[in-house]
GUPA-651047 format. One record per residue (C-alpha): residue in one letter; x, y, z. Coordinates in nm, 3 decimals, decimal comma. Layout:
<pts>
+----+---------+---------+---------+
| aa |       x |       y |       z |
+----+---------+---------+---------+
|  A |       X |       Y |       Z |
...
+----+---------+---------+---------+
</pts>
This chain:
<pts>
+----+---------+---------+---------+
| aa |       x |       y |       z |
+----+---------+---------+---------+
|  M |  -1,531 |   7,332 |   5,165 |
|  I |  -1,342 |   7,075 |   4,925 |
|  L |  -1,632 |   6,903 |   4,789 |
|  G |  -1,601 |   6,470 |   4,705 |
|  H |  -1,321 |   6,303 |   4,781 |
|  E |  -1,421 |   6,171 |   5,097 |
|  K |  -1,265 |   5,824 |   5,110 |
|  Q |  -0,870 |   5,973 |   4,993 |
|  I |  -0,973 |   6,254 |   5,271 |
|  N |  -0,992 |   5,927 |   5,525 |
|  F |  -0,694 |   5,765 |   5,397 |
|  L |  -0,508 |   6,070 |   5,443 |
|  R |  -0,706 |   6,107 |   5,839 |
|  E |  -0,591 |   5,694 |   5,893 |
|  I |  -0,210 |   5,800 |   5,795 |
|  L |  -0,230 |   6,065 |   5,982 |
|  E |  -0,353 |   5,930 |   6,345 |
|  S |  -0,092 |   5,640 |   6,267 |
|  G |   0,214 |   5,851 |   6,293 |
|  K |   0,361 |   5,721 |   5,980 |
|  I |   0,379 |   5,931 |   5,736 |
|  P |   0,537 |   5,802 |   5,421 |
|  H |   0,803 |   6,035 |   5,306 |
|  A |   0,605 |   6,050 |   4,954 |
|  F |   0,292 |   6,134 |   4,806 |
|  L |   0,176 |   6,130 |   4,446 |
|  F |  -0,191 |   6,301 |   4,428 |
|  C |  -0,298 |   6,228 |   4,015 |
|  G |  -0,654 |   6,310 |   3,881 |
|  K |  -0,780 |   6,539 |   3,620 |
|  E |  -0,696 |   6,902 |   3,646 |
|  K |  -0,932 |   7,122 |   3,880 |
|  L |  -1,063 |   6,816 |   4,086 |
|  G |  -0,957 |   6,967 |   4,421 |
|  K |  -0,597 |   6,790 |   4,409 |
|  R |  -0,414 |   7,055 |   4,572 |
|  K |  -0,624 |   7,223 |   4,771 |
|  I |  -0,625 |   6,917 |   4,974 |
|  A |  -0,269 |   6,857 |   4,939 |
|  L |  -0,273 |   7,174 |   5,139 |
|  E |  -0,609 |   7,079 |   5,335 |
|  F |  -0,354 |   6,790 |   5,434 |
|  S |  -0,007 |   6,990 |   5,458 |
|  S |  -0,149 |   7,207 |   5,693 |
|  W |  -0,301 |   6,825 |   5,920 |
|  I |   0,077 |   6,706 |   5,952 |
|  L |   0,234 |   7,072 |   6,085 |
|  N |  -0,055 |   7,108 |   6,258 |
|  S |  -0,048 |   7,495 |   6,201 |
|  P |  -0,205 |   7,749 |   5,873 |
|  L |   0,042 |   7,691 |   5,606 |
|  K |   0,061 |   8,096 |   5,543 |
|  N |   0,443 |   8,199 |   5,603 |
|  H |   0,487 |   7,899 |   5,770 |
|  P |   0,889 |   7,892 |   5,805 |
|  D |   0,824 |   7,468 |   5,731 |
|  F |   0,623 |   7,493 |   5,429 |
|  F |   0,704 |   7,476 |   5,055 |
|  Y |   0,591 |   7,505 |   4,756 |
|  V |   0,705 |   7,483 |   4,405 |
|  E |   0,512 |   7,525 |   4,057 |
|  P |   0,630 |   7,576 |   3,685 |
|  V |   0,839 |   7,877 |   3,614 |
|  K |   0,736 |   7,959 |   3,212 |
|  N |   0,592 |   7,612 |   3,214 |
|  Q |   0,829 |   7,434 |   3,339 |
|  I |   1,000 |   7,294 |   3,717 |
|  S |   1,435 |   7,322 |   3,643 |
|  I |   1,676 |   7,165 |   3,831 |
|  E |   1,736 |   7,458 |   3,994 |
|  Q |   1,464 |   7,475 |   4,177 |
|  I |   1,476 |   7,106 |   4,254 |
|  R |   1,817 |   7,144 |   4,392 |
|  D |   1,646 |   7,460 |   4,583 |
|  L |   1,424 |   7,271 |   4,752 |
|  I |   1,607 |   6,964 |   4,837 |
|  W |   1,879 |   7,176 |   5,027 |
|  K |   1,572 |   7,349 |   5,245 |
|  I |   1,368 |   6,978 |   5,312 |
|  S |   1,741 |   6,873 |   5,408 |
|  L |   1,762 |   7,167 |   5,698 |
|  K |   1,592 |   7,084 |   6,073 |
|  P |   1,218 |   7,205 |   6,089 |
|  F |   1,167 |   7,518 |   6,278 |
|  R |   0,840 |   7,502 |   6,446 |
|  S |   0,701 |   7,192 |   6,361 |
|  K |   0,815 |   6,813 |   6,353 |
|  Y |   0,808 |   6,818 |   5,981 |
|  K |   0,866 |   7,007 |   5,681 |
|  V |   0,620 |   6,968 |   5,394 |
|  A |   0,668 |   7,078 |   5,079 |
|  I |   0,406 |   7,025 |   4,768 |
|  I |   0,528 |   6,974 |   4,405 |
|  D |   0,221 |   7,122 |   4,201 |
|  S |   0,237 |   7,002 |   3,817 |
|  A |   0,548 |   6,790 |   3,958 |
|  N |   0,512 |   6,631 |   3,543 |
|  R |   0,633 |   6,970 |   3,410 |
|  M |   0,932 |   6,898 |   3,615 |
|  T |   1,263 |   6,867 |   3,302 |
|  L |   1,365 |   6,540 |   3,272 |
|  E |   1,683 |   6,661 |   3,430 |
|  A |   1,443 |   6,802 |   3,760 |
|  Q |   1,310 |   6,437 |   3,789 |
|  N |   1,671 |   6,246 |   3,816 |
|  C |   1,796 |   6,479 |   4,040 |
|  F |   1,497 |   6,461 |   4,308 |
|  L |   1,471 |   6,045 |   4,256 |
|  K |   1,784 |   6,107 |   4,474 |
|  T |   1,654 |   6,256 |   4,734 |
|  L |   1,335 |   5,999 |   4,720 |
|  E |   1,560 |   5,678 |   4,749 |
|  E |   1,758 |   5,860 |   5,053 |
|  P |   1,533 |   6,064 |   5,255 |
|  K |   1,671 |   6,300 |   5,430 |
|  G |   1,543 |   6,416 |   5,802 |
|  N |   1,172 |   6,453 |   5,879 |
|  S |   1,004 |   6,587 |   5,509 |
|  V |   0,683 |   6,464 |   5,370 |
|  I |   0,684 |   6,637 |   4,979 |
|  I |   0,332 |   6,599 |   4,771 |
|  L |   0,321 |   6,538 |   4,462 |
|  I |   0,060 |   6,647 |   4,230 |
|  S |   0,026 |   6,547 |   3,842 |
|  E |  -0,256 |   6,491 |   3,622 |
|  S |  -0,117 |   6,121 |   3,551 |
|  E |   0,163 |   5,903 |   3,690 |
|  N |   0,268 |   5,823 |   3,311 |
|  L |   0,401 |   6,181 |   3,311 |
|  L |   0,712 |   6,095 |   3,536 |
|  L |   0,974 |   5,862 |   3,586 |
|  P |   0,818 |   5,512 |   3,643 |
|  T |   1,111 |   5,505 |   3,939 |
|  I |   0,954 |   5,803 |   4,057 |
|  V |   0,620 |   5,674 |   4,094 |
|  S |   0,707 |   5,380 |   4,252 |
|  R |   0,862 |   5,526 |   4,562 |
|  C |   0,511 |   5,690 |   4,620 |
|  Q |   0,239 |   5,661 |   4,821 |
|  K |   0,004 |   5,700 |   4,491 |
|  I |  -0,336 |   5,869 |   4,539 |
|  K |  -0,546 |   5,864 |   4,265 |
|  F |  -0,907 |   6,107 |   4,228 |
|  F |  -1,148 |   6,070 |   4,051 |
|  P |  -1,467 |   6,281 |   3,894 |
|  V |  -1,676 |   6,453 |   4,201 |
|  E |  -2,062 |   6,321 |   4,191 |
|  K |  -2,252 |   6,518 |   3,927 |
|  E |  -2,540 |   6,561 |   4,225 |
|  K |  -2,320 |   6,651 |   4,444 |
|  I |  -2,148 |   6,943 |   4,262 |
|  E |  -2,503 |   6,989 |   4,125 |
|  K |  -2,569 |   7,064 |   4,529 |
|  F |  -2,313 |   7,276 |   4,612 |
|  L |  -2,403 |   7,533 |   4,260 |
|  R |  -2,747 |   7,577 |   4,398 |
|  E |  -2,644 |   7,596 |   4,780 |
|  K |  -2,468 |   7,862 |   4,643 |
|  G |  -2,734 |   8,048 |   4,493 |
|  T |  -2,673 |   7,969 |   4,110 |
|  D |  -2,962 |   7,988 |   3,910 |
|  E |  -3,120 |   7,592 |   3,776 |
|  K |  -2,997 |   7,718 |   3,439 |
|  K |  -2,642 |   7,824 |   3,501 |
|  I |  -2,618 |   7,504 |   3,708 |
|  E |  -2,714 |   7,264 |   3,380 |
|  R |  -2,473 |   7,462 |   3,179 |
|  I |  -2,226 |   7,450 |   3,449 |
|  L |  -2,242 |   7,086 |   3,450 |
|  R |  -2,218 |   6,999 |   3,092 |
|  F |  -1,885 |   7,164 |   3,111 |
|  A |  -1,729 |   7,049 |   3,455 |
|  Q |  -1,777 |   6,643 |   3,384 |
|  G |  -1,756 |   6,631 |   3,741 |
|  R |  -1,501 |   6,823 |   3,856 |
|  P |  -1,502 |   7,067 |   4,108 |
|  G |  -1,301 |   7,320 |   4,025 |
|  L |  -1,377 |   7,429 |   3,713 |
|  A |  -1,766 |   7,423 |   3,813 |
|  I |  -1,661 |   7,683 |   4,085 |
|  E |  -1,479 |   7,838 |   3,818 |
|  L |  -1,712 |   7,880 |   3,573 |
|  S |  -1,971 |   8,001 |   3,834 |
|  E |  -1,753 |   8,309 |   3,893 |
|  D |  -1,649 |   8,339 |   3,522 |
|  E |  -1,981 |   8,427 |   3,303 |
|  K |  -1,726 |   8,529 |   3,060 |
|  K |  -1,504 |   8,217 |   3,053 |
|  L |  -1,886 |   7,996 |   3,077 |
|  E |  -2,017 |   8,196 |   2,749 |
|  E |  -1,617 |   8,104 |   2,554 |
|  F |  -1,660 |   7,730 |   2,621 |
|  E |  -1,982 |   7,804 |   2,487 |
|  R |  -1,873 |   7,965 |   2,207 |
|  V |  -1,618 |   7,728 |   2,082 |
|  E |  -1,877 |   7,452 |   2,139 |
|  K |  -2,136 |   7,601 |   1,937 |
|  D |  -1,919 |   7,704 |   1,625 |
|  L |  -1,751 |   7,351 |   1,613 |
|  I |  -2,046 |   7,281 |   1,410 |
|  K |  -1,913 |   7,589 |   1,133 |
|  I |  -1,595 |   7,520 |   1,142 |
|  E |  -1,659 |   7,134 |   0,989 |
|  N |  -1,603 |   7,083 |   0,589 |
|  R |  -1,519 |   7,496 |   0,569 |
|  E |  -1,195 |   7,605 |   0,390 |
|  I |  -0,839 |   7,635 |   0,619 |
|  S |  -0,838 |   8,003 |   0,607 |
|  F |  -1,171 |   7,987 |   0,788 |
|  K |  -1,056 |   7,740 |   1,071 |
|  F |  -0,761 |   7,940 |   1,099 |
|  Q |  -0,950 |   8,234 |   1,196 |
|  K |  -1,127 |   8,051 |   1,494 |
|  V |  -0,792 |   7,875 |   1,582 |
|  K |  -0,661 |   8,273 |   1,666 |
|  E |  -1,027 |   8,383 |   1,795 |
|  F |  -1,011 |   8,053 |   2,091 |
|  L |  -0,659 |   8,113 |   2,178 |
|  Q |  -0,711 |   8,504 |   2,257 |
|  S |  -0,984 |   8,409 |   2,512 |
|  L |  -0,907 |   8,017 |   2,639 |
|  E |  -0,622 |   7,830 |   2,704 |
|  L |  -0,528 |   7,546 |   2,475 |
|  F |  -0,603 |   7,292 |   2,728 |
|  E |  -0,950 |   7,431 |   2,752 |
|  I |  -1,010 |   7,403 |   2,405 |
|  L |  -0,859 |   7,043 |   2,383 |
|  E |  -1,185 |   6,936 |   2,660 |
|  V |  -1,429 |   7,117 |   2,514 |
|  L |  -1,371 |   6,938 |   2,170 |
|  A |  -1,294 |   6,588 |   2,351 |
|  I |  -1,675 |   6,675 |   2,523 |
|  H |  -1,801 |   6,735 |   2,224 |
|  F |  -1,664 |   6,421 |   1,983 |
|  K |  -1,727 |   6,215 |   2,292 |
|  E |  -2,124 |   6,225 |   2,165 |
|  R |  -2,050 |   6,083 |   1,834 |
|  I |  -1,799 |   5,789 |   1,947 |
|  F |  -1,978 |   5,579 |   1,695 |
|  D |  -1,877 |   5,771 |   1,423 |
|  K |  -1,448 |   5,673 |   1,297 |
|  K |  -1,388 |   6,020 |   1,221 |
|  A |  -1,506 |   6,130 |   1,576 |
|  R |  -1,292 |   5,844 |   1,728 |
|  E |  -0,936 |   5,957 |   1,524 |
|  I |  -1,028 |   6,314 |   1,555 |
|  L |  -1,019 |   6,191 |   1,978 |
|  K |  -0,708 |   6,050 |   1,939 |
|  E |  -0,552 |   6,352 |   1,825 |
|  I |  -0,682 |   6,555 |   2,085 |
|  Q |  -0,535 |   6,324 |   2,366 |
|  K |  -0,216 |   6,346 |   2,142 |
|  I |  -0,165 |   6,751 |   2,155 |
|  Y |  -0,321 |   6,737 |   2,481 |
|  F |  -0,050 |   6,456 |   2,633 |
|  L |   0,209 |   6,674 |   2,462 |
|  T |   0,083 |   7,034 |   2,656 |
|  K |   0,178 |   6,855 |   3,000 |
|  T |   0,504 |   6,709 |   2,870 |
|  S |   0,685 |   6,992 |   2,674 |
|  N |   0,636 |   7,331 |   2,566 |
|  V |   0,404 |   7,317 |   2,240 |
|  D |   0,324 |   7,562 |   1,934 |
|  K |  -0,045 |   7,629 |   2,075 |
|  R |  -0,180 |   7,804 |   1,774 |
|  L |  -0,020 |   7,541 |   1,528 |
|  A |  -0,108 |   7,249 |   1,757 |
|  L |  -0,500 |   7,338 |   1,726 |
|  E |  -0,440 |   7,439 |   1,329 |
|  I |  -0,329 |   7,129 |   1,282 |
|  L |  -0,567 |   6,902 |   1,471 |
|  F |  -0,879 |   7,131 |   1,277 |
|  L |  -0,764 |   7,068 |   0,957 |
|  K |  -0,899 |   6,734 |   1,043 |
|  I |  -1,222 |   6,821 |   1,146 |
+----+---------+---------+---------+
</pts>
């Protein structure tokens, strides 16, 4: 089941029915909105078949936090061949912003000179994380947070109790994927709540205490998850100058986590020194 994004889904259906499918798409929007799920669904429509073990479907994702030029070269070779079973070959490059600069430049050549009947779907949190020349050659489709009421209704129909729904919605922020994840993982939901609760204890405390909290948080959550909880907390204090400065720092670190292999602990320690 796909929750929300009706406008985007209808647009993709119209493209499919027109028979004029662009060579490349860029699905962009926040993490856990449902971009990957819709990309997989759209791929199955194009191939008119389930994707499991399909010889004309390819999926590329980061290895050790990056997509290498070797992965892209291998994909380019595969999609240059004639389709085995379907009219098209379809490829998804998940977390496309994790392509190295070499990989992006290599991929750009494929966009400039497309070969055969192939469709490539890039998934990225933001178009700004990719080379502008890549973005300009893709059919861009933006995804936005889903209405709170739709997620709430979905969780209720799933049998989630009202109190837990309220807890989940606070952190989901319109992202169905995260809402489902938190509904199925009580421990992670509790960790999100613990980070937010401990923020009050961290402010104006000694450095050793702050660094200890950094260590504890990173043992249970990913850096980007911690940053998202921090952002929710400080956005509620947006009229406070210090809160605005911290939000800017959160954005900088978040951007770095999506484009490079940052030292997670060091990045969070530097941020906590400013809280």
